[in-house]
Phi, psi and omega in degrees: 000316179297320180297320180296316180295320179297320181296319179296315180297317180298318179296320179295318179296327181294333181279342183304313179300327181293314178296320180296319180296318180298318180295319180297317179300314182296322181292325184264343182293137356264141179263351182212170179303150180254146180251131177245114178272121178251118187277034176224172176289165177295144175075008170285160177305321178298316180294316182299313179297317180301316181291321178300312182290318181299323180298315180285327176296322180303317179295322181289326183269343179079017177220147177292150175242114182269126180272129180238107181279123179229075182285160173137137173054046176052045175094350183295318181299313180295318180296318178298324179298317181295323181291349177281347189250158184300153177275068185241001178087002181264000175230110178258159176231131169283119176257146186220163184310316181301335179290332175289329176288320182301334180298337183250340185263340178268137185294319185227074177288124187281018178200164177245117183303327184280334185256324187269350180228149176245126178297140175256312178176146176283153179243322187202156164246139171222166189225145178273164178237132177281115181238151177233156174291143183303338180285345180282121188280060178223152178231007179210166179294318180299321179293323177294317179299319179295321179293320177300318179293321180290323182277343175051064175086004182272343174277153179229150176234144184258159176208168177275012177138166180299136176085355178286161178305324179297320179291309183297321178296320178297318179292322178295322178297315177300317182296318185279338179263340184074012180256159183248152175203153182274128176273127178243101182275148177236160179286332182227147180301316180302326178294320179297318178293320181301314180286333174292316178296328180279354178086004177293327174241156189263330181208169181197143169267089191264151171300140188296307187305315184292342183253359181303314180296322180291325177292316180297325181276001180063027174275343174222150179248125181272130181252324184194158175258142184275354182276178182281350180214163177290160178245150184296330181291335178222061189295340180269357182265124182287165173277167175297328177297313179295332182281359176112012180236082188298339181259010183260097173223119176235116181248125176271098183265161174205163180183191183244141174228167173230165177291150182300137179115349178294134180308139184301322181295329177291316178301317179298320181292319179291322177300320178296324178293324176297313180299319178298317180297314184290340181277350182285146180297324181298315179295318179300319180292318179294320178297320181300320178294331180272354184074029183247157176247134173293145186219059178293148179181178182282162174302324181294319178296319179294322179299320179295320178297312181301313181297318181293325179289321176301316180293315183298309184284336174298320178294318181294314183293328177292316180295325181270358180057048180266119178221154176229126181278000000 
């Protein structure tokens, strides 16, 4: 009995340095610049939002945050880069909606989003806009669905690649309308927009900021927003719900994660910096111009969102037989 008590006491004492070390790290963090890996190219909406938030977080944390763009394979390249570094809170990763899709469409994803990363906090929701080329004789979502059914797979929609919000939104639209259309993926978003403007493809669920000018110039016609509410940047454009599709909501979310093992107190400190950044008037104004909503919240809330999105899109991609080798 005495030996058992001694063993328990000894074990408890052995943990004291670990707790002390964790507390010390949290109290002094950050002591050096922080690196933020963004898994997209420069100037994409994901990149722009990441930089806006990182800039304000830097002021809150008292250290610069350097953005490192690592595009490729729907976020896989960037995620792998983060996993190469220590779990000390000095390497953050922007996680985005397409990465939840990637968990089911890629044959051999070298990590598990739920196990290998810990959510720090969400930063934003943004929404795509369904646009058509002016030559397409439709003025509403219902008319587009009817045309798709009449043409029987002869219309095509473009995207920036497999698993992107533009692709997933198109597949969801096909599923909910029972109509068919050809998906034409591109390696880069600008290429997808270019061929849409040229009339090679007829429609696209496009990220809002890059197509605003084309909509204003009437080079593209906006039919609906994929979010649950209208956005100020396109206040006259209805949502897919208003257009007659009550179950059609696709939100392109993003936020920050770290590799599993980062001290909890460090995660809490970074989460607080995110909240501080999102509460500033400047960030709110910049987000409004991008058609985005600030989405501050706890790590636990963000974890639930990530898990639910992995499950939701896993079912859709399986039903649509979407895979990437």
